[in-house]
N, C-alpha and C positions, 0 to 999 in steps of 0.2 A: 532916098532909101534908095540904097543896088540891089544891083536885082540878087545877088549871090548875098544878101540883107536877111535873114531870118523876120517873116510875115510877124510878129508876136508886136519889131518893135515897128509895126506902121498905129500901135494904141498905147492909150496910157492911163493909168486911173486919175480923174478928175474930180471926180466926189466921194468920199465915205459918210455912210448913217451907223450910227445904232438907236438900239431901244431899249428902253429900261433894261437892264442884266439885272436877274435875284432869285429869292429861289422863289417857285412854288407865287407867280404872280396873280395867279388866275387869269388871265388875260388872254385871250386868243390869241390862235398863232399870225392870223388874219390883221390884229388890232395892230401886235410887234409888228410885223412886217409895214405896213405904211407908215409907223411912227422912221423905221429906218429908215425905208425909198423915201419918204418926200425930207425929211431929211440930204440922204442923199444927194438927194437932187440938187437940192439947194446949195446944200453946198457946191457943186461944182458948176455954180452960176446959170443955173437950165431951169426947165418950167418942163411941166409933165409933158407939153405938148411937141420937145423936141424927142423923147426921149420913146426913140424904137425898135427895142430894142429890147427882152426880157429875156431873160436866161436863171434858170433854180438847181439844188440838187440837192436830195435825189427826189423828189417831186409824187407826184401822182400815189399819198402815201406808205410809202415803201418803207419801213423800220417797223420798232414795234411802237408804242405811244410818246408822241411829242418827237420822235422823230425828224419824218419830211417835212416839215412844216409844209404851209397852202402849197397846192398848184400853179402851174401858171396863170392857168385859165381866169381863175378866181383874183387875182393878183393882180392881173389886164385890166379884168372887168369891175374893183376893186379900187383902180387910180387911173377907170375911161384912158388908155393906152391908146394908140393907131399903132399897132407895128409891123414893121416889111421886116422880123424876123426874130423867133424865138427857140428857145431850150427845155429838158428837164431832162431829166437821165440821170437812172445810177450807177451804168457803166461806164469802166473807161480810170481811168488817172487820180479819183475818188475825189473829192471837195475841190479841188483844183478844179475841175471836169468846166464846170457851168465859166467859167474866168476865160483857160481857156478857148472854150468855144467862141466865148463872148469875143475876146480878140483875137479872132481869125473872122470873124465874122464881119468884123468893124472894118480888118486887112481889107478884105475880096467886099467888100465896102453893100455887102447885104443890110448893115445900118451901123448908122455912124456913129448913136449916142443910146446905151444897153443896157440899163439895167439889173446888175444881178444879184442876188437874195439868198440866203441863207437861216433859217428859223428852226428854232428849239422850244418844244413845252414841255423835255421830258424831264423837269419839278414839278412841272403840277401833276403830271401823266404818273409819274412815282405814289399820290396821295403820300401815306401820314406811314404806309411801307417802307421795305428796303426796294434797292434796284432791284426791278430783273434780272436776267440774265439772255438772253437769246431765244432759248430753248423755254421760256417763257411762256414766247405767244408762239401762234402756230395750229393746225388744224387738221383735223380723220377723225373716225368715224371709229367705233369699234374697242373703243374700251378708256381711249386715247389717241394724242396724236399722232400722226406720222412723220416723220424729216425723210428726206430725202438727201443726197451730196454726202456733204462734209459733215455735217449735222448730224446723219444717222453712223457718223464711226465715234461721233464727241462723246453725244449726246446721255447716250449710257452708261459711261463711265465719269459723267456729272461737268464735263463740259462745258458751263452753258453757255459760260464770257467770252469775247474776249480777252481778260486776265486771264484765262486761265491759258489758254490757247497762248498768249504771249507773256505768263509764270517759266513754258521751256521754255524760251529762248530770252530770256535775263539767266536758267538755268545752265545753257548748252555757254554762255558769257564767265557763267563764274566757270566753269566747270573748267575753260578752252585758252580763258584772255584772263579771269583768276579777279571780275572783278567783283569785288564786294562792295557790301549795301554801304559800308558808312559812303564811294565813292559813289552809290546812285543814290542816292539820301540828298546829297547835291543838287541834283535838279529839280526836288522838291525844297530847298531848302532857301534854292537863288529864285523860286518864282515866286515862294510865299514873300520871302525879302523885295520884293518890287513890285506883291502886290499889296503893300503897306501904302504906295504912291501910286496906288491904282484908285480914287477913289469907286471905282463900278465894279469892282475884282469883287467875289464870292467870299472869299477868308480875308482876313487883311491882321487878324493878328497873326505873336510873335513865335515861329515853331522852330525848334528845339533841335539836333543831335540826337540829346538822347527823345523828347518827345517825337523821334520820327522814328527814331530805335524802337522802344516801345510803348511803338501805333499794334494793334493786331490786323497777324497777316488778315489775307481777302485769299491768294494761293503765291505759297511761299517759292519765291524770297519778296512775292512784292504784299508791300502791308495798304495800310490805308493808306497817307500820307503818296503811293502812287496813282491811286490812281483819280482821276478825273473829279469833280465834281460838274453835278448835272443843274444845268440854273434854266433858264427861260432865259428866251431874247430872242433877240436881228439881228444883220450886218443887211447889211445891201452897198455896193459898192455903181459908181456908171464907169463904163467903160469907155471910151470915145476916140474916136483917131485922132493921131499923133498934132494932125495938124490946126487940132484946139486946143490944143500944148500952152499956146501962147496966151489964152483966155481965158485963163480956168483964173476964179478968185482965190484959191491957194497953190501949191503950187504942183504943177503935174505928175505921178512916177510914172515911168519911161516902163515897158515891159521891155528886159531887158532881153531873155532867156528863161526857154518852159523847157520841161524836165516831164518827160509822162513815158517813159520807153517802158515795158514788161518783156525779158525776155526769159525770163526765168517759167515754172512750172508756176498757173497763177491758181497759189494751194498753200493754203493757212499752217502747214505740217508737212506737207512736199517740194517743196523750196528746194534745192541743191545746194545753198548755203544758209542754212535755220539762223549766222547770227544776224546778218543784214534784210534777206526779205527782198518782198519788190521793191525798197530804198536806195539797192546801188545802183540798180536797174537806170530808174527817174532820174537818179543824183550822176550819175555818171551824160546821159544824155542832154543833161542839160548845162554841163559846160565845154560841149560837143557843139552847142548855136553861142556861145560866147567866146572872147578876147579876155575877159575878164575871168578871174583863178579867184580861190577861196581864200589868199587871203588879201586881194579886193577888198572880202567883205567888210560892212563896217555895225553890222547888225545883225543879230542870228533867230529867227522866228522859227520856228521848226516843234513841229508839233509833239502832242507832250498829253492824249489820251492816254498814256500809260510811261510812267518817267526812265521805262527803260523801250521808248521809243526815239525820245531825244536824246541818248547817249546812238543810236543807231543810225539816226539822221545828220551824228556831226562825223561817225567814218563816211557815212555813202554823202555830205558832198566835202566830206577831200580839209575838214578841221584840224583834223588829226589821223590816221594810222588805222587801219585795222585793229580791231581788239586795243587802242588807245583809245577810248573814250575813258576811263573811266580814267587813269592817271590825269587825264587831260582836264578834268573837270576836279578832281582834288582840291580838299581847300577852297574848291569857288574861286577864286580869286578872278580867274583868266573868265567863269562866264559872267562875272561880275558888273552893272551901271558901267564902272570905271576901267574895264579890265579887256586884254586885246579881242574877246569877239561873246558883248554883252548877248546874254538871249534869253529872250521871255523876256521881252524887258514888260510889261503889263500883269506879268505874276501867271502865264497862262494859263493852258485846263485844269489845271491842280490845284491853282490856289484864284486863277480869275474866272474860271469857270467852263462851263462844257463848251463850247460856244458853236464849236467841229470844225478848229479850225479857221474858221471864217475870222475869227476875233485877232488869229496872227497875220492874217493881210491888214484888217483896219490901221493894225499897230504899227505895223512894219513903214505902211503911210504917214501914220505922223510920227513917227522919227525924221523919216525921211520930210517933210513936210516942217520936223524943225516945233511942234507944237503936242510935243508930250507933255508940258508940265511939269510936273516936277521928277520923273521918272527920262527924260530930255538924254535920253546918250550925250555925252560934250563930243566938240568936236569939228560941230556940224558935218555926220553923217548922211552919203552921199551913195552905198550901195545898202541893199539888203539883202536875203535870200529868207523866200520862203519856201516850208515842206510842206506838207499835209498825211498822213494817210498810215497804213501801218498793217503786215500783213503781203499779202496780196494787192494788196490798198499805195498804192505814189502817189505824187504829183512834184512839184516842183515847180517857183519860181523865182527868177532875180528881175528884182525892181534898183531903175536905179531916180537918182531927184533930178528935173526934167530943166537941161540946159539951155 
């Protein structure tokens, strides 16, 4: 590697693993994490003794019930790992943070094989009731919880969830660009078609445009099928130094570039362009670190915690122009498995399940390895784009099949 090349190119994803994924599994987050971690280590052709780094997002019990997964000390102890480097935390480019820091740790020689995991048990934590908004947790005395920062301005108006905040983004796009609900619905319909080919997906039954348009509104204009599906599951990756790539049992996936920038305000509602948010900056910084271009991408795995976010990412990563994602997905052909830009090939989070972005990394690797089964994109894809996050939180990664 020349001195001018980005450090992340010294890293590959050498192994991938996933636990059982489902609704209300009733298994502990540590149980699921160990299952995924052992699968990833074996997939990389390694043993636990080879793992000398550990990273997760967000760790330390952050967020509401079932959101954070087990902290890294618990996982280290359960797997009896001897570590030279470890990391966890919520700030940074969202879910991508732990993978990006693992790449940099490997590049810097702090570790050789880093186990990275993301675990959610939100479905079990939900119980038999509905989903809670972010305002459903929090503390304080004097007759009710008190919040500071952004939430103190949104909760009094009933905007307790990201669906409320991102509905404003969708409304702005309807006003400014003429986005239609049938265009937005193509994200959900495409995800469901792909999920029907994924045995691990939460929702696999057919979904029509009529079903989508008739679904109950959650926060206008977003309906039930615009929202991801809470689930339980863990995804794990092994990030290794690139010189291990020739020895992996499966084709390694090289990290070509990462996108981490945040050049606007770190705000859900005060960003300078509410139609783009932090995805704009992360996407721009990704392409600044590579000679590849959007037209080189064979598979796109773009965050769809809400359908509008996938539309935002299509533009932020340059697959179409600003405000053009509606026409780009209209009819669904361009984003189908055999289209010019296969999108969210395992069903995304809308139908595959809310694995909080890590499912996209797992699926991108399967596609580049040619191991995605019935949903395998034709033509031996060589380049995959993965994007995670919404609002003021965004990170992106470009993966290539190691040669």
